[in-house]
VOKOL-876835 format. One record per atom (N, C-alpha, C): atom name; x negated, y, z. Coordinates in nm, 4 decimals, padded with zeros to 6 digits. Example, Ala and Ser with C-alpha at 12.3 -4.5 7.8 and 13.67 -1.06 7.14 Angstrom:
<pts>
PT atomo     east    north       up
PT     N -01.3190 -00.5690  00.7800
PT    CA -01.2300 -00.4500  00.7800
PT     C -01.3200 -00.3300  00.7800
PT     N -01.2850 -00.2250  00.7080
PT    CA -01.3670 -00.1060  00.7140
PT     C -01.2900  00.0030  00.7870
</pts>
This chain:
<pts>
PT atomo     east    north       up
PT     N  01.1595  00.1413  00.7261
PT    CA  01.0816  00.2517  00.7423
PT     C  00.9431  00.2042  00.7222
PT     N  00.9068  00.0773  00.8016
PT    CA  00.7810  00.0222  00.8000
PT     C  00.7155 -00.0181  00.6722
PT     N  00.8206 -00.0650  00.5769
PT    CA  00.7748 -00.0909  00.4463
PT     C  00.7327  00.0209  00.3643
PT     N  00.7984  00.1415  00.3676
PT    CA  00.7736  00.2605  00.3222
PT     C  00.6544  00.3146  00.3736
PT     N  00.6172  00.3061  00.4784
PT    CA  00.4801  00.3357  00.5310
PT     C  00.3636  00.2608  00.5040
PT     N  00.3737  00.1159  00.4936
PT    CA  00.2896  00.0425  00.4438
PT     C  00.2627  00.0689  00.3032
PT     N  00.3624  00.0981  00.2217
PT    CA  00.3508  00.1435  00.0632
PT     C  00.2628  00.2653  00.0506
PT     N  00.3059  00.3584  00.1346
PT    CA  00.2426  00.4917  00.1280
PT     C  00.0981  00.4909  00.1793
PT     N  00.0652  00.4113  00.2789
PT    CA -00.0689  00.3902  00.3029
PT     C -00.1614  00.3288  00.2217
PT     N -00.0778  00.2300  00.1540
PT    CA -00.1533  00.1673  00.0201
PT     C -00.1715  00.2320 -00.1067
PT     N -00.1195  00.3482 -00.1112
PT    CA -00.1293  00.4320 -00.2312
PT     C -00.0077  00.4110 -00.3232
PT     N  00.0925  00.3721 -00.2871
PT    CA  00.1988  00.3766 -00.3702
PT     C  00.3130  00.4520 -00.3402
PT     N  00.4241  00.4820 -00.3994
PT    CA  00.5215  00.5638 -00.3783
PT     C  00.6541  00.4697 -00.3256
PT     N  00.7089  00.4982 -00.2203
PT    CA  00.8278  00.4165 -00.1899
PT     C  00.9468  00.5076 -00.1364
PT     N  01.0720  00.4689 -00.1544
PT    CA  01.1886  00.5554 -00.1304
PT     C  01.3134  00.4458 -00.1009
PT     N  01.4092  00.4984 -00.0316
PT    CA  01.5264  00.4205 -00.0035
PT     C  01.6133  00.4719 -00.1226
PT     N  01.6437  00.3897 -00.2163
PT    CA  01.7204  00.4040 -00.3216
PT     C  01.8728  00.4079 -00.2883
PT     N  01.9068  00.3176 -00.2109
PT    CA  02.0573  00.3254 -00.1654
PT     C  02.0524  00.2894  00.0097
PT     N  02.1083  00.3674  00.0860
PT    CA  02.1159  00.3458  00.2163
PT     C  02.2473  00.2873  00.2485
PT     N  02.2273  00.1486  00.3060
PT    CA  02.3320  00.0650  00.3532
PT     C  02.3538  00.0989  00.4842
PT     N  02.4291  00.0091  00.5509
PT    CA  02.4865  00.0072  00.6846
PT     C  02.3571 -00.0274  00.7841
PT     N  02.3299  00.0565  00.8805
PT    CA  02.2280  00.0552  00.9648
PT     C  02.2222 -00.0603  01.0604
PT     N  02.3272 -00.1282  01.0833
PT    CA  02.3451 -00.2294  01.1774
PT     C  02.3665 -00.3661  01.1014
PT     N  02.4283 -00.3690  00.9990
PT    CA  02.4810 -00.4824  00.9221
PT     C  02.4339 -00.4949  00.7771
PT     N  02.3653 -00.3956  00.7219
PT    CA  02.3262 -00.3994  00.5868
PT     C  02.2146 -00.4932  00.5565
PT     N  02.2366 -00.5698  00.4377
PT    CA  02.1194 -00.6473  00.3762
PT     C  02.0230 -00.5680  00.3300
PT     N  01.9351 -00.6386  00.2443
PT    CA  01.8173 -00.5321  00.1930
PT     C  01.7500 -00.5959  00.0675
PT     N  01.7381 -00.5358 -00.0394
PT    CA  01.6776 -00.5617 -00.1698
PT     C  01.5515 -00.4757 -00.1851
PT     N  01.4397 -00.5419 -00.2164
PT    CA  01.3192 -00.4755 -00.2683
PT     C  01.2904 -00.4648 -00.3920
PT     N  01.2941 -00.3597 -00.4654
PT    CA  01.2406 -00.3374 -00.6008
PT     C  01.1001 -00.2991 -00.6108
PT     N  01.0198 -00.3556 -00.6988
PT    CA  00.9129 -00.3011 -00.7285
PT     C  00.8769 -00.2700 -00.8660
PT     N  00.8649 -00.1362 -00.8969
PT    CA  00.8581 -00.0786 -01.0374
PT     C  00.7136 -00.0526 -01.0614
PT     N  00.6740 -00.1175 -01.1487
PT    CA  00.5446 -00.0968 -01.2128
PT     C  00.5310  00.0283 -01.3132
PT     N  00.6228  00.0713 -01.3517
PT    CA  00.6227  00.2241 -01.4099
PT     C  00.5598  00.1916 -01.5682
PT     N  00.5954  00.0618 -01.6137
PT    CA  00.5744  00.0381 -01.7328
PT     C  00.7142 -00.0016 -01.8125
PT     N  00.8375  00.0249 -01.7494
PT    CA  00.9402 -00.0269 -01.8178
PT     C  00.9963 -00.1688 -01.7520
PT     N  00.9164 -00.2033 -01.6478
PT    CA  00.9507 -00.3345 -01.5842
PT     C  00.9442 -00.3387 -01.4347
PT     N  01.0195 -00.4329 -01.3809
PT    CA  01.0176 -00.4482 -01.2256
PT     C  01.0065 -00.5946 -01.1600
PT     N  01.0138 -00.5849 -01.0485
PT    CA  01.0355 -00.7172 -00.9691
PT     C  01.1493 -00.6981 -00.8659
PT     N  01.2160 -00.7912 -00.8379
PT    CA  01.3182 -00.7682 -00.7261
PT     C  01.3168 -00.8745 -00.6366
PT     N  01.3129 -00.8466 -00.5135
PT    CA  01.3162 -00.9310 -00.3793
PT     C  01.4140 -00.9259 -00.2894
PT     N  01.4799 -01.0408 -00.2500
PT    CA  01.5802 -01.0323 -00.1380
PT     C  01.5458 -01.1488 -00.0353
PT     N  01.5735 -01.1077  00.0840
PT    CA  01.5454 -01.1881  00.1999
PT     C  01.6176 -01.3203  00.1946
PT     N  01.5766 -01.4384  00.2417
PT    CA  01.6304 -01.5547  00.2373
PT     C  01.5892 -01.6159  00.3876
PT     N  01.6466 -01.7262  00.4355
PT    CA  01.6048 -01.7854  00.5592
PT     C  01.5223 -01.9112  00.5173
PT     N  01.4213 -01.9376  00.5727
PT    CA  01.3321 -02.0511  00.5640
PT     C  01.3808 -02.1614  00.6564
PT     N  01.3230 -02.2841  00.6324
PT    CA  01.3521 -02.4317  00.6888
PT     C  01.3644 -02.3982  00.8562
PT     N  01.2783 -02.3206  00.9094
PT    CA  01.2494 -02.2984  01.0466
PT     C  01.3361 -02.1745  01.0718
PT     N  01.4242 -02.1111  01.0053
PT    CA  01.4987 -02.0060  01.0417
PT     C  01.4250 -01.8639  01.0203
PT     N  01.3013 -01.8761  00.9817
PT    CA  01.2177 -01.7521  00.9586
PT     C  01.2567 -01.6795  00.8276
PT     N  01.2504 -01.5517  00.8332
PT    CA  01.2660 -01.4868  00.6687
PT     C  01.1634 -01.4968  00.5916
PT     N  01.2120 -01.5112  00.4733
PT    CA  01.1242 -01.5350  00.3598
PT     C  01.1682 -01.4247  00.2422
PT     N  01.1152 -01.3532  00.1973
PT    CA  01.1375 -01.2979  00.0656
PT     C  01.1211 -01.3736 -00.0666
PT     N  01.2323 -01.3932 -00.1296
PT    CA  01.2690 -01.4667 -00.2643
PT     C  01.2449 -01.3853 -00.3685
PT     N  01.1502 -01.3903 -00.4707
PT    CA  01.1526 -01.3037 -00.5842
PT     C  01.2696 -01.3499 -00.6691
PT     N  01.3604 -01.2770 -00.7060
PT    CA  01.4934 -01.3150 -00.7694
PT     C  01.4669 -01.3285 -00.9161
PT     N  01.3711 -01.2740 -00.9771
PT    CA  01.3533 -01.2898 -01.1281
PT     C  01.2168 -01.2693 -01.1449
PT     N  01.1798 -01.3164 -01.2590
PT    CA  01.0374 -01.3187 -01.3090
PT     C  00.9774 -01.2051 -01.2995
PT     N  00.8437 -01.1846 -01.2327
PT    CA  00.7712 -01.0410 -01.2387
PT     C  00.7806 -00.9866 -01.3805
PT     N  00.7979 -00.8693 -01.3878
PT    CA  00.7839 -00.8039 -01.5151
PT     C  00.9145 -00.7941 -01.5834
PT     N  01.0282 -00.8231 -01.5268
PT    CA  01.1529 -00.8235 -01.5937
PT     C  01.1849 -00.6818 -01.6231
PT     N  01.2435 -00.6567 -01.7345
PT    CA  01.2790 -00.5297 -01.8033
PT     C  01.3639 -00.4413 -01.6844
PT     N  01.3536 -00.3227 -01.6534
PT    CA  01.4270 -00.2427 -01.5677
PT     C  01.5695 -00.2331 -01.5949
PT     N  01.6276 -00.2497 -01.7184
PT    CA  01.7600 -00.2485 -01.7342
PT     C  01.8456 -00.3749 -01.6831
PT     N  01.7608 -00.4914 -01.6847
PT    CA  01.8247 -00.5979 -01.6262
PT     C  01.8132 -00.6043 -01.4640
PT     N  01.6924 -00.5494 -01.4141
PT    CA  01.6965 -00.5349 -01.2599
PT     C  01.8029 -00.4152 -01.2276
PT     N  01.8536 -00.3242 -01.2816
PT    CA  01.9452 -00.2044 -01.2648
PT     C  02.0712 -00.2809 -01.2481
PT     N  02.1025 -00.3873 -01.3518
PT    CA  02.2296 -00.4524 -01.3499
PT     C  02.2274 -00.5343 -01.2458
PT     N  02.1348 -00.6249 -01.1817
PT    CA  02.1215 -00.7071 -01.0724
PT     C  02.1786 -00.6394 -00.9498
PT     N  02.0930 -00.5037 -00.9271
PT    CA  02.1135 -00.4421 -00.8142
PT     C  02.2391 -00.3725 -00.8016
PT     N  02.3066 -00.3238 -00.9272
PT    CA  02.4389 -00.2694 -00.9412
PT     C  02.5575 -00.3716 -00.9015
PT     N  02.5341 -00.5157 -00.9533
PT    CA  02.6282 -00.6246 -00.9051
PT     C  02.6343 -00.6367 -00.7590
PT     N  02.4921 -00.6271 -00.7086
PT    CA  02.4792 -00.6760 -00.5595
PT     C  02.5535 -00.5414 -00.5009
PT     N  02.5300 -00.4255 -00.5311
PT    CA  02.6054 -00.3085 -00.4499
PT     C  02.7429 -00.3361 -00.4700
PT     N  02.8066 -00.3732 -00.5563
PT    CA  02.9518 -00.3999 -00.5791
PT     C  03.0115 -00.4954 -00.4929
PT     N  02.9279 -00.6091 -00.4857
PT    CA  02.9580 -00.7235 -00.3905
PT     C  02.9329 -00.6778 -00.2291
PT     N  02.8272 -00.5917 -00.2061
PT    CA  02.7838 -00.5426 -00.0691
PT     C  02.7417 -00.4093 -00.0680
PT     N  02.8475 -00.3192 -00.0562
PT    CA  02.8121 -00.1770 -00.0495
PT     C  02.7526 -00.1462  00.0660
PT     N  02.7023 -00.2173  00.1459
PT    CA  02.6420 -00.1971  00.2823
PT     C  02.4766 -00.2161  00.2720
PT     N  02.4515 -00.2611  00.1517
PT    CA  02.3250 -00.3057  00.0993
PT     C  02.2228 -00.1877  00.1027
PT     N  02.1164 -00.2143  00.1777
PT    CA  01.9841 -00.1250  00.1495
PT     C  01.9192 -00.1597  00.0297
PT     N  01.8720 -00.0614 -00.0411
PT    CA  01.7734 -00.0832 -00.1677
PT     C  01.6461 -00.0021 -00.1425
PT     N  01.5392 -00.0641 -00.1322
PT    CA  01.3880 -00.0013 -00.1188
PT     C  01.3475 -00.0187 -00.2555
PT     N  01.2935  00.1029 -00.3084
PT    CA  01.2269  00.0918 -00.4479
PT     C  01.0583  00.1463 -00.4100
PT     N  00.9871  00.0533 -00.4580
PT    CA  00.8370  00.0882 -00.4528
PT     C  00.7787  00.0939 -00.5982
PT     N  00.7314  00.2010 -00.6092
PT    CA  00.6500  00.2390 -00.7500
PT     C  00.5105  00.2142 -00.7396
PT     N  00.4604  00.1079 -00.7804
PT    CA  00.3103  00.0709 -00.7868
PT     C  00.2849 -00.0005 -00.9062
PT     N  00.1981  00.0674 -00.9824
PT    CA  00.1348  00.0048 -01.1188
PT     C  00.0822 -00.1151 -01.1143
PT     N  00.0147 -00.1615 -00.9713
PT    CA -00.0204 -00.2896 -00.9610
PT     C  00.0766 -00.3995 -00.9178
PT     N  00.1936 -00.3650 -00.9067
PT    CA  00.3181 -00.4411 -00.8843
PT     C  00.3083 -00.5020 -00.7303
PT     N  00.2438 -00.4361 -00.6402
PT    CA  00.2522 -00.4791 -00.4920
PT     C  00.3596 -00.4444 -00.4234
PT     N  00.4202 -00.5471 -00.3505
PT    CA  00.5307 -00.5468 -00.2943
PT     C  00.5323 -00.4819 -00.1312
PT     N  00.4021 -00.5068 -00.0848
PT    CA  00.3824 -00.4737  00.0725
PT     C  00.4666 -00.5527  00.1647
PT     N  00.5287 -00.6238  00.1288
PT    CA  00.6168 -00.7188  00.2421
PT     C  00.5186 -00.8080  00.3257
PT     N  00.5251 -00.8105  00.4360
PT    CA  00.4453 -00.8734  00.5379
PT     C  00.4807 -01.0199  00.5607
PT     N  00.6058 -01.0589  00.5488
PT    CA  00.6687 -01.1862  00.5798
PT     C  00.6206 -01.2884  00.4402
PT     N  00.6442 -01.4066  00.4500
PT    CA  00.5993 -01.4863  00.3094
PT     C  00.6926 -01.4525  00.2127
PT     N  00.6409 -01.4547  00.0950
PT    CA  00.7076 -01.4249 -00.0213
PT     C  00.7042 -01.5242 -00.1299
PT     N  00.8282 -01.5760 -00.1476
PT    CA  00.8502 -01.6935 -00.2420
PT     C  00.8708 -01.6600 -00.4020
PT     N  00.7586 -01.6838 -00.4916
PT    CA  00.7573 -01.6368 -00.6204
PT     C  00.8843 -01.7071 -00.6755
PT     N  00.9364 -01.6406 -00.7832
PT    CA  01.0248 -01.6918 -00.8823
PT     C  00.9863 -01.8200 -00.9550
PT     N  01.0544 -01.9154 -00.9702
PT    CA  01.0428 -02.0546 -01.0265
PT     C  01.0230 -02.0330 -01.1679
</pts>
């Protein structure tokens, strides 16, 4: 909910694309730049046990590829939450550390 509010306050549109389990569900964040491409982020744990968001694919990956990754993850984990942010500037609004795709 906080991510959706931050995006809204920043002038972007954000919504829950898939509601997972409220207690045990993981989360993906998709940033759709509205030009046919998106970025996809998922949480990992850093060396000190802190949560870090990892960019799963290169920024600007085509939406069809992102859709496929999300569908695959949902087949593996139906309790997964998916938040989609629509922002032409590609901002993710995540407050934790974000590790870029290599």
